[in-house]
Residue, then its C-alpha position, 0 to 999 in steps of 0.5 A: m601683101k605678099i609674104k616673104k619666104v624665109p630661107l631655111r638651112t640645116c645645121v651639119a652637127c645636130h641636123t636642126t632646120r632653122p632660118k638662115k639668119e639664126l645659123m653661122r656659116v663656114v664657107r669654102q670660096p671658089d679660090g679654095q680659101l676657108l673662112i667664117d662668114t658672118k654676114g651670110k653673103v660670101s660666095g662659095r660652098g657653105a656649111y651651117l652650124c647652130p651658134s652653140r658650143q655643143c654644135i661647134t665642138g660636135a661638128l669639129k670632133t666628127h669632121r662634119i664641116e670638112r665633109a660638107l665643104e669637101v676639104p680638110l680644115p686648116e688649123d687656124l680655122v679650127a682654132a677660131l671655131n674653138q675660140l668661138a665655141e668657148e665664148l658661147p653658152 
C-alpha cells in the first residue's frame, strides 16, 4: 500500500508549517481578483494563514498577506478577514 503525501504549507504570519487542509487561503486569481478560498482549489497565487485570531490580525497588521500576494488588499477583503478573526478563538 502506498502512503499518500500530505501537502504542507507555511502560515505567512507565524511561519508554522502545517498540512494544507488545516490552513485557510487568501488567493489572487489570474484576473487580479482577491478572495478567501475555502476549498483550496481556486487557481492563482495563494497566501496561507492559520485559522486563529492571532495569525489573521498579525498578518493584516504587518501587511504579510499583501507582500505574499504582491498586491494591496481591498477594504472589503480586510473587513471580511477581520470579521472572520472575531469569530475565531
